[in-house]
N, C-alpha and C positions, 0 to 999 in steps of 0.2 A: 504493500500500500504506500501511496505517496505521502511523505511528510510535508504538510502544508505550513509548517511553522514559519519558514522564511518568506513564503509567498504572502501569508497573512500579515506578517510584520511589515512587509513592503507596502501593502495596501493601507495599513493603519498609519504608517509614518509619512506616506505620500498623498494622503487624502486631500489636504489643502491644495496641493499642486494640481490635482485632477479637477477639483472644483473650480480652480482658477481657469483651467483650460475650458471647462464646460461654460463658465461665465463669459469667456471671450466669444465662444460660438453663439451663445444666446444673445449677446449684445449685437450680433449681426442680424438685422431683420431679414426674414426670408418667407414672406407671405405669398403663397401660391395664388390665392384668390385675387390678389392685387398686383401680381407679377413684380413683387418688390424684393430685391436683393437676392434673387435665386442664383444668378451666376456667381456672385461674390461668395455666397454660402457654399456652393459646390466647390469653389476653389479652396476655401478654408478646409473643407472635409478632405479633399484630395491631399492637401499639404499635411494634414494631421496623420493620414495613413502613410504617406511617403516618409514622414519622419520616423515611422516605425518599421521601415524596411520593406514596405509593400510596393510592388509594381502597380502603378496607379494611372488611370486614364479617365479624363472627363469626356463622356460620350454625348454628342449632341442628339437631340430628338426634335420632333416638331414642336415640342413644348420645352420644359425645363430639362437641363442636362442630367444624365445619370453618371454617377461616379462608380467605377468598377476598379477593384483592387484585389491583389493576390499575393500571398507569401507562402513559400514552401515550409513545411515542418518536417519533423523526423519520422512521423508515421505515414502510413499509406492512405488513411482516411482523409476526406476533404469535407470541411464544414463551411456552409455558406451562411453569412449573416445578412439579413435584409433590414435596412433602416431607411428613414427619410429625413431630409434636412429642412423641408418646408414646414411651416407652422400655420396655425389658424390666424385670422385677423385678430388684433388686440382689442378692437372696440367692443363695448363702450369704455373709453379711456378713463372716464371720471370715476369708475368703480375700482380702479387699481390703487392700492395703497402706495406702491412705488411704481415708477414708469416701467412698462412691460419690457422694454429693451435695455433697461439698466438693471442687471441682476443684483438682487439684494438678499443678504442673509438675515433671517429673523427666526428665532425660536427653533433652531435646529433644522430649518428648511431654507432652500434656495428658491427665490421667487423670480420668475421671468416667463415671458411668452415662449412656449416651446421647450421649457426645461424638463417637462415630463413627457410631452408628446411632440418630438421624439428624441430631442437632442441628448437628454439625460441617459436614455437607454444606449444610444450610440457611444457616447464618451465613456460610460461605465464599462462597456465592452473593450474599448481601447485601454482603459485602466487595468482591466484583468490581463490583457496581453502584455502590458508593461511589467506587471508582477511576474508573469511566467518568463519573460525574456530576462529580467533581472536575476531570476533564480537560476536559470540554466542556459541562457543565451540562445535558446532555440524554442520554437513552438512545438507542442506535442503532436500536432496534425497540420495538414494543409488548411489554410484559412483563405476564404474569399469574402469580399464585401460587395453588395450592390446597394447603393444609396441613391434614392430618387428624390425628386423635388416637386412631385405632384400628388402625393398621397392624400393631402387635404382637399383636393378637388377631384378625387376619384381615380387617381393613377391612370389618367386617360391614355398615356402612351407606353406605360410600362409593359403590359401584356405583349404587345407587338415587339418590344425590345427584347423581352425574355425569349419569345419564340424565335427571333432572329439570331440570338446568341446562345443557343442551347449548349453547344460544345464548350464555349468559353466559360459558361456558368455551371457546368456539370459539377456535381458534388454528390455526397452520400447522405446528407441531411441538412436541414435548415433551421436556424434559430430566427424566430419572427421578431418584428420590430417592438413589440410590447410584451408586458408580463408584470407580475407583481403579486401583492397580497390582497385579500379581501378584508372586510371589517373585523374579522377574527384574528387577523395577522397570519392567516394560513396562505401559503403560496398556491396560486391557481395555475393549472395547465389547461389552456384554451385550445381545443383541438380543431375547431372549424369556425367559419364565419358565414353568415347569410350573404347572398349576393345583393346587388342593388342596381336598379335602373332609375336614374335621376333625370327628370324631364322638366321643361318649362312649357306650360300651356298658355297660349296667348290668343287674344281676339281683338280685332279692330272693327268698329262699326261706323266710324266717321273720320274725317280728316282732322278735326279739332274738337275739343270739348265744347259742349253747347249749353246755353242757359236752359236750366231745367223747365222753366216756364214756357220756353219755345218748343223744346223737343220732347219733354217728358211724356206726352201722350201720343206723339206721332213718330218719333225716331227710335230706332233700336238702341238699347243701352248695353254697352260692352260689359259692364260689371254684372248685370243680370244674365247675359249670355253665358259668361264664364261660371257664375254661380250655378246656373241650371246644368251646365255640362259637368261640373264637379259633383253636383248632387247625384248625377246618374251613375257615378263610378262605384258607389258602395251603398248598400241599403242599411237600415237602422239595426239590423242584426249582425252588422260587420261583414256581410258576405259581399265580396268584390264581384261586380257585375260584368266585367270584361269577358267576352266569350272564350272559353277554354283556358281561363286563367289558372285553374287548379289541375288541369288534366295531366301535366307532366311532373307534378310534385312527387318526389320520392319520400315516402313516409319514414319516420324515424324507426330505428330497429329496437328490438327488445334490449340490446346492450345499451343503446342510447338512453332508454327510459331507466334502466338500472343505474346508470351513472348519474342521471338527473335526480333520481330518488335519493341518492346518497348525499346530495348537497343540502346545505342548511336552508331553512325557511327564509324567504325574502319579502313576504307580503308586508309585514309590519315595518321592516326597514324602508321599503319603498314608500309607504304611506308617510313615514316621518321625514324621509329625505326630500320627497317631491311634493308633499302636501296633497296627494290625491286621496279621495275618500273611498272610492270603489274601483273595481277593475271591470274591463269589458267582458261581455258574454256571461255575466254572473259568476265569474271565477272568484274564489275566496282566498286561495293560496295553495300550498302544497305542490306536489309534483305536477299537477295539471297546469297550474299557473306557470311554472318554470318551463314546461314543454311548449305551451302556447307562445310564450315570450320569444322563443328562439327558432322554433321549427315551422311556424306558420308564416306564409307570405303576407305582406301588408300593402296598404295604399294610404299614404300619409300626406296631407296638405301641410307643407312646410312654411308657406308664406303666401299672402295675397296682396296685390298692388293694383289700385285703380282710383281714379278720381281725386278728391280732396280729403286729406286727413289732418290738416293743420288745426290751429285753435279757432274757435268760433264756427260760424257757418259759411258755406259757399254753395249756392244753389246751382249745381253743375251736373250735367249728364255726361258721364265719362265716354270718351271716344275709344279708349284702349283699356284693357285689363289683362293681367297675367297672374299666374300662380306657379310656384315651385312645388313639385310633387315628387316624392320618392316612393318607389316600390321596392320593399325588401323581399328578396327572392329566396325561396326554399330550394333545397337540393333538387336538381332536375329542371328547374326553370331557366329560360334563356332570355337575354336582352332582346333578341330578334322576335321571339314569341310574344313578349310583353308589348313591344312597340307595335307589332302588327295587330295584335288583339285590341290595343288601345285605339288605333286608327279606325279599325272596323267598327268598334263600339261607338265611337263618336259620330262616324258617318251614318250609322244605322239610326242614331238618335236625332239626326238632322243637324249635327254640329260640324258640318263640313268646313265652316269658317274658323274653327278652333285649330290653331297651328300647334304642332308638337316639335319642340327642339330638344334633342337628346343631349344631356350635359355630362354624361359619363356613367360608368358602372361596370359591373362584371358579374359572373355567376358565382354561386355558392360552392364551397368545397370544404372538406374536412379530412383529417388524418385518422387512421385506425388507432383507437386508444391502446391497443395491445402491441403496437409497433415497438420493437426493441429500443429504438432511439427515444421514444416517449418514456419508456420505463427507465432508461438511463437518466434522463433529465429530471424525472420525478424523484428517483432514488437519491440522486446527489443533492437534492434540495434539503433532505432531512437533516443532514449535518449542520446546515446553515440556519434553518428556520425551526428546527426541533421536531418537525413533522414532515412527511412526504407531501407532495403536491396533491390537491384535489383535482380530479380529472373532469373537465367540463366539455361535453361532446360538441357543443355549438354555442356561439354567442349571437346576440341579436344584431350587432354591428357588422360592418362590411370592410373588405380590403382586398388587395390583389392576390390573395393566397392561391386562387385557382390556377394562376399561371405557373406557380412554383410546384404545385401538386401534380398538375396535368401535363405541363410542358417539360418540366425538369424531373418529374417522377420522384419528388422528395417528400419524406415525412417532415412535417413542419411543427416545431415545438415552440412554446413561449417560455421565456425566462427573463424577468426584467425588474424594474425598480419602481413600479407604480403603486399607488394606494388609493383607496376610495375618495379621499379628500384632496386629491392632487389638483382638482379644478381644471383639468384639461378641457380646452375649448371655452373656458370661462375666465373672467377676471381673476387675478391673483393666483394663476397657475403656479404650482410649487412641487418641489421634490424634497423628500425627507433624506437627510444625510445618512441616517442609520440604515435606511433601505438601499441607498446608493452603494454603501460599503458591502452590505449583504449581497446585493445583486452582482457586484464584481467578484466577490468570493465564490458565489455559485457558478459563475462562468468559468472560473479557474478549475473548479471540480469537474464541470462538464467536459472541458477540453482535455484534461488529463485522462479521464475515463474513456473518452471517445478515441483518443490517440493511442491508448494502451494496446 
């Protein structure tokens, strides 16, 4: 067995240096939705990898560049790390205690936009590599990184990049961009993610907004047109009305339900955290709630825009209206199938004038919970966290894991530094320093066991 005394000592004595490096990366804005600082952030990531002896290239795409890096190790196995350098918009800025791109340490946490999602995960992995290199001068296995800049806008170009670079990115297993503990401080192993099809629906009924007294009774209203179209998508029993929407859904397995049944109750936690009083479909909690949360496809109105929404009144008939809608996809559903069904549904309802703009997405995918790599990652967590990881067969969120699982044929495991109060996507995003250290220690154990 490996003696991790020197490795752990390195991590403990160099923590401040690693946090300083993470702070420099977080100080560089890299907001994909605003096309802000992406090239500069990619260059920083490439420099950080090159400084650790990686052969590194910044690869252009039709969107943000992808950083690819590789370094040989002493073992035959190859581990691929997937991360992203882009972050969510920081707005609303007035809710931040300290400026989002000026990292600040408070109460054992580092606060900054992107510090948890996903720059902290990336730098903690580099920190783990530093400790291994300091201890033995070599890595225990071959390491590759693929670090993209569009995850927060749907990884629009990454699947094509993966498909076009299968040989270059070939590996034996993959560590995903996130991971961490739940509210019990138990490390979680997330095995799969739902897919997503994100669209904008829009309609225009006039060239300009019209005085409502002039057009209210004789002109079509774009806002009403869109509301009626949206109303047709789902009934009050939460059944999505798009033709064939559920036909290709692959139902969860008995093993999926077994794993979900072993997880803790979330109903009361959700009510307290989000202020909801009830759940849809009469669900009360238990395994049925957890299964519904992640295995069923959805149709969600994410935002509506039309007419006047300022203070006071303005009697106007809107000429344009739009809505952002996401469809979370279950296993088996495809982007093409959803878009085709949505168009046919709208046309059949007389909404030929409602336009559909596809904004990004990809299908669902998951890794076998009994894959040996999953078992390795889970088992090595026990030394660090005191318990092995809980296995979660699917989560409700989405990401580009399908490309890694189906193009590269890799088992995908999670191991990271997140926690429920990290505030990812929200003001005052933060990273706990104690979990940052634990996450780095866990990665060193994974790499040593993987390369053995």
